[in-house]
N, CA, C and O of each residue as an XYZ file, in Angstrom:
500
protein
N      57.109    106.424     91.397
C      58.432    106.191     91.265
C      59.320    107.111     92.312
O      60.547    107.026     92.356
N      58.580    107.967     93.117
C      59.304    108.651     94.167
C      59.463    107.567     95.356
O      60.471    107.548     96.062
N      58.539    106.795     95.496
C      58.837    105.749     96.477
C      60.036    104.798     96.380
O      60.691    104.320     97.306
N      60.177    104.631     95.096
C      61.512    103.662     94.760
C      62.762    104.701     95.228
O      63.701    104.353     95.945
N      62.581    105.955     94.704
C      63.926    106.831     95.033
C      64.141    106.810     96.428
O      65.229    106.475     96.898
N      62.840    107.261     97.363
C      62.877    107.104     98.844
C      63.478    105.924     99.423
O      64.294    106.004    100.341
N      63.054    104.699     98.852
C      63.532    103.564     99.388
C      65.252    103.381     99.094
O      66.098    103.174     99.964
N      65.457    103.499     97.840
C      67.005    103.665     97.517
C      67.778    104.621     98.246
O      68.980    104.386     98.363
N      67.284    105.699     98.777
C      68.011    106.616     99.368
C      68.033    106.249    100.829
O      69.066    106.529    101.435
N      67.049    105.663    101.492
C      67.119    105.143    102.976
C      68.116    103.977    102.938
O      69.001    103.920    103.791
N      67.986    102.892    101.824
C      68.993    101.928    101.758
C      70.433    102.290    101.738
O      71.293    101.748    102.434
N      70.661    103.407    100.743
C      72.121    103.829    100.848
C      72.729    104.411    102.018
O      73.894    104.283    102.393
N      71.667    105.154    102.619
C      72.017    106.005    104.047
C      72.436    105.072    105.045
O      73.391    105.299    105.787
N      71.590    103.785    105.093
C      72.012    102.713    106.316
C      73.219    102.087    105.936
O      74.168    102.027    106.718
N      73.271    101.468    104.431
C      74.609    100.942    104.225
C      75.592    101.670    104.345
O      76.619    101.198    104.834
N      75.539    102.946    103.949
C      76.816    104.045    103.918
C      77.127    104.430    105.384
O      78.299    104.662    105.678
N      76.184    104.510    106.297
C      76.496    104.641    107.508
C      76.921    103.478    108.256
O      77.780    103.647    109.121
N      76.486    102.415    108.068
C      77.366    101.204    108.424
C      78.732    100.988    108.149
O      79.539    100.605    108.996
N      79.080    101.308    106.596
C      80.474    101.515    106.426
C      81.191    102.463    107.049
O      82.320    102.233    107.482
N      80.653    103.511    107.142
C      81.128    104.687    107.871
C      81.652    104.331    109.370
O      82.765    104.636    109.800
N      80.692    103.663    110.048
C      80.806    103.233    111.393
C      81.993    102.376    111.484
O      82.962    102.577    112.216
N      81.796    101.244    110.538
C      83.051    100.265    110.427
C      84.120    100.729    110.433
O      84.920    100.232    111.227
N      84.473    101.607    109.757
C      85.766    102.621    109.302
C      86.176    103.098    110.523
O      87.315    102.867    110.929
N      85.162    103.912    111.327
C      85.816    104.414    112.587
C      85.936    103.256    113.829
O      86.647    103.556    114.788
N      85.348    102.125    113.823
C      85.405    101.230    114.684
C      86.841    100.675    114.494
O      87.566    100.390    115.447
N      87.239    100.528    113.053
C      88.467     99.937    112.726
C      89.510    100.873    112.983
O      90.638    100.397    113.110
N      89.345    102.316    113.105
C      90.447    103.261    113.216
C      90.694    102.892    114.765
O      91.867    102.699    115.083
N      90.002    102.811    115.458
C      90.257    102.788    116.863
C      90.534    101.338    117.437
O      91.008    101.255    118.570
N      90.285    100.283    116.771
C      90.402     99.006    117.201
C      91.618     98.330    116.848
O      92.110     97.497    117.610
N      92.241     98.691    115.522
C      93.047     98.157    114.756
C      94.555     98.689    115.543
O      94.611     99.769    116.130
N      95.585     97.859    115.452
C      96.889     98.019    116.229
C      97.913     99.130    115.791
O      98.574     99.724    116.643
N      98.027     99.389    114.512
C      99.029    100.177    114.210
C      98.396    101.106    112.675
O      97.390    100.897    111.998
N      99.247    101.929    112.571
C      98.707    102.865    111.512
C      98.634    102.128    110.090
O      97.673    102.507    109.422
N      99.255    101.380    109.623
C      98.976    100.700    108.485
C      97.828     99.946    108.506
O      97.309     99.825    107.396
N      97.240     99.373    109.465
C      96.044     98.544    109.297
C      94.739     99.673    109.372
O      93.713     99.657    108.693
N      95.148    100.662    110.444
C      94.096    101.877    110.322
C      93.897    102.515    108.982
O      92.819    103.034    108.692
N      94.915    102.487    108.156
C      94.753    103.312    107.046
C      94.028    102.357    105.965
O      93.474    102.841    104.978
N      94.063    101.147    106.181
C      93.248     99.841    105.588
C      91.733    100.356    105.669
O      90.975    100.725    104.772
N      91.573    100.263    106.917
C      89.982    100.446    107.467
C      89.419    101.593    106.981
O      88.385    101.546    106.314
N      90.125    102.885    107.305
C      89.722    104.263    107.046
C      89.633    104.418    105.397
O      88.658    104.921    104.838
N      90.648    103.975    104.795
C      90.885    104.397    103.434
C      89.781    103.505    102.660
O      88.982    103.988    101.857
N      89.832    102.427    102.938
C      88.686    101.790    101.966
C      87.217    101.818    102.190
O      86.334    102.113    101.385
N      87.119    101.456    103.438
C      85.478    101.482    104.111
C      84.970    102.781    104.251
O      83.759    102.954    104.116
N      85.751    103.762    104.512
C      85.510    105.154    104.647
C      84.919    105.829    103.317
O      83.944    106.581    103.332
N      85.577    105.494    102.254
C      85.328    105.756    100.745
C      84.051    105.164    100.430
O      83.183    105.878     99.927
N      83.823    103.901    100.673
C      82.586    103.457    100.135
C      81.401    104.190    100.937
O      80.333    104.517    100.419
N      81.709    104.370    102.109
C      80.408    104.889    103.146
C      80.088    106.344    102.457
O      78.927    106.743    102.370
N      81.022    106.983    102.051
C      80.775    108.511    101.447
C      80.342    108.319    100.264
O      79.479    109.137     99.946
N      80.635    107.451     99.368
C      80.060    107.309     97.992
C      78.405    106.913     98.111
O      77.465    107.267     97.400
N      78.448    106.012     99.332
C      76.856    105.382     99.479
C      75.993    106.621    100.067
O      74.790    106.740     99.834
N      76.639    107.410    100.750
C      75.769    108.726    101.243
C      75.555    109.701     99.804
O      74.575    110.415     99.588
N      76.523    109.554     99.067
C      76.452    110.644     97.842
C      75.116    109.732     96.730
O      74.368    110.309     95.941
N      75.146    108.632     96.925
C      74.207    107.890     96.139
C      72.887    108.217     96.638
O      71.935    108.477     95.901
N      72.841    108.196     98.084
C      71.396    108.893     98.700
C      70.880    110.016     98.375
O      69.693    110.300     98.212
N      72.116    110.868     98.254
C      71.571    112.372     97.874
C      71.156    112.289     96.332
O      70.291    113.010     95.833
N      71.745    111.502     95.774
C      71.348    111.533     94.066
C      70.119    111.018     93.894
O      69.483    111.351     92.894
N      69.533    110.058     94.897
C      68.462    109.409     94.919
C      67.353    110.529     95.307
O      66.275    110.606     94.718
N      67.647    111.178     96.106
C      66.507    112.196     96.637
C      66.484    113.577     95.981
O      65.509    114.324     96.062
N      67.575    113.866     95.347
C      67.741    115.044     94.712
C      68.332    114.838     93.353
O      69.529    115.107     93.248
N      67.772    114.460     92.422
C      68.351    114.082     90.977
C      68.801    115.262     90.311
O      69.494    115.062     89.313
N      68.516    116.716     90.703
C      69.116    117.602     89.916
C      70.654    117.757     89.987
O      71.367    118.187     89.081
N      71.003    117.386     91.070
C      72.530    117.647     91.243
C      73.231    116.355     91.016
O      74.375    116.376     91.469
N      72.878    115.208     90.435
C      73.481    114.191     89.952
C      74.905    114.297     89.293
O      75.828    113.540     89.598
N      74.990    115.197     88.462
C      76.328    115.585     87.616
C      77.467    115.979     88.924
O      78.547    115.387     88.926
N      77.206    116.847     89.853
C      78.004    117.193     90.749
C      78.392    116.014     91.529
O      79.557    115.745     91.821
N      77.268    115.261     91.883
C      77.679    114.035     92.738
C      78.412    112.821     91.996
O      79.082    112.005     92.629
N      78.286    112.778     91.005
C      78.882    111.992     90.116
C      80.497    112.147     90.125
O      81.322    111.254     90.317
N      80.724    113.507     89.869
C      81.847    114.064     89.961
C      82.768    113.766     91.309
O      83.927    113.352     91.313
N      82.029    114.051     92.323
C      82.453    113.983     93.671
C      82.776    112.374     93.826
O      83.826    111.968     94.324
N      81.811    111.581     93.368
C      82.180    110.114     93.548
C      83.426    109.679     92.836
O      84.142    108.785     93.287
N      83.735    110.457     91.479
C      84.638    109.878     90.812
C      85.952    110.347     91.596
O      86.826    109.487     91.711
N      86.176    111.516     92.107
C      87.212    112.094     92.757
C      87.486    111.287     94.050
O      88.649    111.018     94.351
N      86.490    110.910     94.791
C      86.699    110.108     95.791
C      87.485    108.613     95.521
O      88.416    108.180     96.199
N      86.884    107.979     94.403
C      87.135    106.866     94.103
C      88.668    106.761     93.424
O      89.179    105.668     93.181
N      89.229    107.841     93.193
C      90.418    108.017     92.550
C      91.359    108.402     93.762
O      92.414    107.779     93.882
N      91.036    109.389     94.660
C      91.934    110.131     95.434
C      92.058    109.181     96.655
O      93.182    109.068     97.145
N      91.085    108.524     97.170
C      91.206    107.669     98.445
C      92.208    106.633     98.338
O      93.003    106.523     99.271
N      92.284    105.952     97.470
C      93.430    104.926     97.799
C      94.849    105.606     97.376
O      95.856    104.953     97.650
N      94.998    106.767     96.780
C      96.193    107.326     96.506
C      96.641    108.075     97.832
O      97.825    108.122     98.163
N      95.542    108.703     98.626
C      95.888    109.155     99.721
C      96.317    108.216    100.863
O      97.159    108.487    101.719
N      95.739    107.269    100.772
C      95.852    106.183    101.986
C      97.201    105.607    101.595
O      97.986    105.640    102.542
N      97.818    104.973    100.233
C      99.050    104.774     99.959
C     100.154    105.753    100.319
O     101.228    105.465    100.847
N      99.730    106.940     99.957
C     100.829    108.287    100.284
C     101.184    108.144    102.075
O     102.355    108.125    102.455
N     100.310    108.074    102.814
C     100.268    108.272    104.218
C     100.963    107.123    104.764
O     101.839    107.227    105.623
N     100.488    105.788    104.153
C     101.343    104.606    104.420
C     102.769    104.562    104.146
O     103.550    104.023    104.930
N     103.104    105.064    103.155
C     104.562    105.269    102.544
C     105.040    106.212    103.305
O     106.167    105.939    103.720
N     104.606    107.270    103.670
C     105.258    108.244    104.490
C     105.575    107.709    106.234
O     106.550    107.887    106.964
N     104.563    107.163    106.399
C     104.572    106.373    107.744
C     105.752    105.502    107.981
O     106.451    105.531    108.993
N     105.932    104.597    106.784
C     107.056    103.644    106.659
C     108.279    104.493    106.463
O     109.231    103.995    107.063
N     108.562    105.526    105.874
C     109.727    106.133    105.691
C     110.457    106.830    107.104
O     111.637    106.828    107.454
N     109.319    107.381    107.709
C     109.741    107.791    108.851
C     110.110    107.089    110.044
O     110.644    107.585    111.037
N     109.723    105.680    109.834
C     110.041    104.668    110.863
C     109.170    104.442    111.769
O     109.558    104.032    112.863
N     107.857    104.647    111.533
C     106.833    103.884    112.285
C     106.626    102.339    112.161
O     106.462    101.887    111.028
N     106.620    101.497    113.228
C     106.945    100.319    113.274
C     105.773     99.492    113.089
O     104.786     99.800    113.757
N     105.689     98.451    112.272
C     104.708     97.596    112.129
C     104.287     96.647    113.451
O     105.130     95.948    114.012
N     103.226     96.691    113.777
C     102.605     95.812    114.870
C     102.673     94.086    114.427
O     102.034     93.833    113.406
N     103.242     93.120    114.962
C     103.227     91.957    114.711
C     103.434     91.688    113.187
O     102.497     91.270    112.507
N     104.605     91.916    112.682
C     104.371     91.942    111.261
C     104.894     90.434    110.869
O     105.880     89.968    111.440
N     104.266     89.785    109.983
C     104.268     88.566    109.629
C     105.528     88.531    108.318
O     106.303     87.586    108.166
N     105.510     89.627    107.562
C     106.396     89.663    106.282
C     106.620     91.219    106.056
O     105.591     91.895    106.047
N     107.579     91.740    105.910
C     107.952     93.093    105.461
C     108.835     93.287    104.159
O     110.052     93.470    104.169
N     108.143     93.227    103.199
C     108.831     93.198    101.769
C     109.872     94.318    101.640
O     111.014     94.101    101.233
N     109.401     95.585    102.023
C     110.275     96.792    102.241
C     111.621     96.645    102.936
O     112.663     97.117    102.482
N     111.536     96.045    103.924
C     112.793     96.026    104.771
C     113.631     95.020    103.994
O     114.793     95.348    103.758
N     113.160     93.747    103.534
C     113.920     92.910    102.875
C     114.505     93.654    101.430
O     115.675     93.438    101.114
N     113.785     94.390    100.715
C     114.241     95.101     99.734
C     115.533     96.051    100.009
O     116.452     96.143     99.195
N     115.503     96.673    101.118
C     116.425     97.832    101.643
C     117.508     96.908    101.915
O     118.504     97.182    101.245
N     117.661     95.796    102.758
C     118.704     95.051    102.896
C     119.475     94.552    101.798
O     120.704     94.602    101.759
N     118.766     94.087    100.937
C     119.183     93.451     99.530
C     120.193     94.475     98.666
O     121.392     94.364     98.407
N     119.222     95.514     98.327
C     119.463     96.692     97.596
C     119.599     97.845     98.109
O     118.801     98.667     97.658
N     120.436     98.292     99.024
C     120.297     99.745     99.699
C     120.718    100.839     98.813
O     120.503    102.001     99.156
N     121.219    100.602     97.860
C     121.507    101.696     96.840
C     120.304    102.055     96.013
O     120.269    103.177     95.509
N     119.273    101.177     95.816
C     118.131    101.506     94.973
C     117.093    102.287     96.003
O     116.456    103.253     95.581
N     116.965    101.890     97.199
C     116.005    102.613     98.021
C     116.580    103.818     98.571
O     115.765    104.683     98.891
N     117.753    104.055     98.745
C     118.372    105.308     99.398
C     117.892    106.335     98.508
O     117.991    106.275     97.283
N     117.265    107.466     99.285
C     116.919    108.875     98.686
C     118.206    109.730     98.299
O     118.080    110.697     97.549
N     119.274    109.415     98.746
C     120.541    110.032     98.337
C     121.493    109.382     97.490
O     122.153    108.451     97.952
N     121.681    109.844     96.035
C     122.387    109.132     95.226
C     123.956    109.083     95.560
O     124.684    108.248     95.022
N     124.405    109.973     96.426
C     125.883    110.057     96.885
C     125.750    108.762     97.913
O     126.784    108.095     97.925
N     124.986    108.401     98.540
C     125.140    107.582     99.592
C     125.787    106.290     99.153
O     126.506    105.583     99.859
N     125.411    106.052     97.793
C     125.592    104.541     97.198
C     127.039    104.593     96.576
O     127.529    103.621     96.001
N     127.626    105.688     96.720
C     128.776    105.907     95.969
C     128.839    106.029     94.536
O     129.948    105.953     94.009
N     127.916    106.188     93.896
C     127.641    106.046     92.561
C     127.698    107.743     92.066
O     127.695    108.645     92.904
N     127.748    107.989     90.645
C     127.408    109.093     90.065
C     126.216    109.473     89.495
O     125.408    108.595     89.192
N     125.970    110.628     89.297
C     124.485    111.084     88.686
C     124.242    110.720     87.361
O     123.173    111.014     86.825
């Protein structure tokens, strides 16, 4: 039974390290902040989750803490990536080679809805 746990841990470490390295390479190779967030946000979370699976396989005593960490990573990872991407867009960081920008289309069609200042649209509260 211990050899199965060792094999699972080794396999999870190898795959998790591959995901983590892929995320780092994507961070350096991709052109803008939005695609970099995609690489690091998705791939990086799965790399860390697989490394935690390896920890669970080698040390089953701490499986409760590791499962809580996995759940928090799976919940917080996409939220943080979305928040960073939204903040980057709002401060005006341009998209590189954009094919379609739905947010700029929405801003030109309905500037009052997107505006953060309600008095800018001339309306009342």
